[in-house]
N, C-alpha and C positions, 0 to 999 in steps of 0.2 A: 411507549414505556413511561414517558414523563406524565402522560395523562393518567395512566393507571396508578402511578405513585401518588398523584395529587388527589385522587378520589377521596380518601378518608378525611383530608384536611377540611373539606367543606361540609362534613357531616354535622348534623345538629342532634341534640338529644330528643328522644321521643319516648318520654316516660309515661307510665299509666298509673301514677300514684293516686290513691284515693283522696278525695277532697277532705280538707281538714275539718270542715263543718260537720261532716258525717261522723267522724270519730269524736268530735267535741260533743255532739248531741248524744252519742252512745255513752260517753263517759258520765253525763249528767243523769242518765236514766237507768243504765245497766247496774245490776248488783255488783258489789266488789268482786265476788267470787267469779262471776261470768266474765267480768272485765279482765281479771287476771288471766283467765284461760285464753281469752282472745289474744292478749299480749304475748302469751307463751307460744301460741300458734304462729303469730307473725314473726317472732324471734326465731322459731325453728325454720321457717321458710327462708329467712335471710342467711342461714348458715350453709357452708359447703356440705355436700352429701355425696355418698357413693363409696363403693368398696376400696377404690384406689386412694381415697383421701387419707387412709390410715398410714400410707407410706410417705406422706408429706412431712417434712421436718417439723418438729414441735416448736422450734425457736430459730431465730436468725432470719436472714434475708429470704430463704426459701420457704419459710413458714407462711401460713395463711396471713398472719399479721404483717409479716415482712413484705409479702407480695402485694398486700393492699396499699403499701406506701410507694410502690414503684409503678411506672407505666408498663404496659403489658409485655412488650418485648424484653425489657429489662427484668421484669418479674419472672418471666418464663425461663430466662437464662440462669436463674437461681434454683430452678427445680430440676434435679438430675434426670427425672423421667421424661423431660422435654428437650434433651440436648440435641437430638436429631432435628427436631423442628426448629430450634434456635439456629443451628448451622444452616438449614435451608433458608430461613429468613435472612440471614446474613448474606448468603450467596445471591439471593434475589435483590439485595439492596433495599429491603423493606423495614429495617429496624427503625429508622427515623420516622418513616411513614406511619407505622403502627404506634409508636410512642407518642406521636403528635396528634393522632386522631382522638376525638372526644366521644365518649359514651357509645362504645362499640361492644359487640359480642364476638368472641373468638372461640371456635371449635378447635381445640388444640390436640392433635394426634400425639399419642405417646411414642416412645422409641419402639415399643412392641408393634404399634400400628404400622410404622414405616417398615419394620422387619417383615411384615406380611407381603410386602412387594418384593418380587424377585430382584436380587442384588443388581443384576445387569440393567434391569429396567429402572431401578431407583438411581443408579449411577448416571444413567442417560438423562433422566429428568433433572438431577442435581446440576448437571453441566449444560442444561438448556435454560437459560435465564427466562426467556419468554414463556416457556411451558411451566416452569417452576412458579413464576409470578402468577400465572393464571390459576394454578392449583392452590397456591397459598391464599390468594385473595378470595377464592371461593369459600374459604373457611371463616370469612369475616363478614359479619352483618352490621349494618350502620346504625344500630340501636342496641341499648342494653335490654336483654331478654330475661324475663323472670321464669322460674320453673313453670308457673301457671301458663305462660304464653307458649311453652314447649308442648303442652298437652295435645294440641292439634294445630300446628302452625305451618306457615309457608312464608319464607322470608327471602327477600332479594339480597344477594351478596355483593361485595365490592366488585366481584368479577362479572356481575350482572346476571348470573345464573340464579337459580332458586334452590334453597335448602328446605326440605320439609322435616318436621319433627312430630313425634308422637310419644305418648306415655303418660304416667301419672306417679304421684308419690315420690319415690326416689329412683324410678326406672324410666329412662327415656332413650329414644333412638333418633338418630339423624339419618334421613334418606332410607329408613328401614334396614340399614346395614351396619351402622356404627353406633355402638352403645356408649352412653355417657357413663364414665367410670368414676368421675369426681366432678360434680357440677356445682354451679353457683359460686365459683371462686372469684373473689373481688380483687381487682388491681386498681391502681390510681385512676385509670381511664377506661377500664373495660371489665366486663364480666366474662369469665372463662369457663367453658365446659370441656373438660378433658375427655377425649374419645378414644376408642380402641381400634378404629379403622380410619384410614385416610379417605377423605371424601373426594370423589373425582367429578369435576364439572362436566356437564353434558357437552358433547362434541358438536 
């Protein structure tokens, strides 16, 4: 358990930001109108998207702006739709681990996602710390993922399993079963993709 809890602490950022020289060159040669359109496209990609984003509070700690100021476990605790996930993270003792990790991606199941699991099975998992930790760390990838990377991706999780992603535009799936309902949500140390189905690690 100690080893599992320590995993995220050694993570390093793995970003794929475009080289500044490319954008500098474009700014000196591109017409102003085209340059403005490119900037608009980039700005759109940086914003949260998805049908469930509408239910996120417009202001306060639970808003997108508020979540962006807090580390991921704290940020999630301010979103009412993620209360079951937050309870599970606390039961597994992963709050400090997730808040201390740097540049991670969290696939965060909603309360409705947990409700899909039969209550007896869910209660059993919530009271089995080892199994709960395995499931929760399967939802965490050790790098910040952009929507572009989700189009056809395969990523190792902190649980050491693999999550696959597919989709385009504002429609993405994880493991072909879980839909991203509000994606690209920033927190102080993570990017969050809120999903409608709990991901289960391979046995």
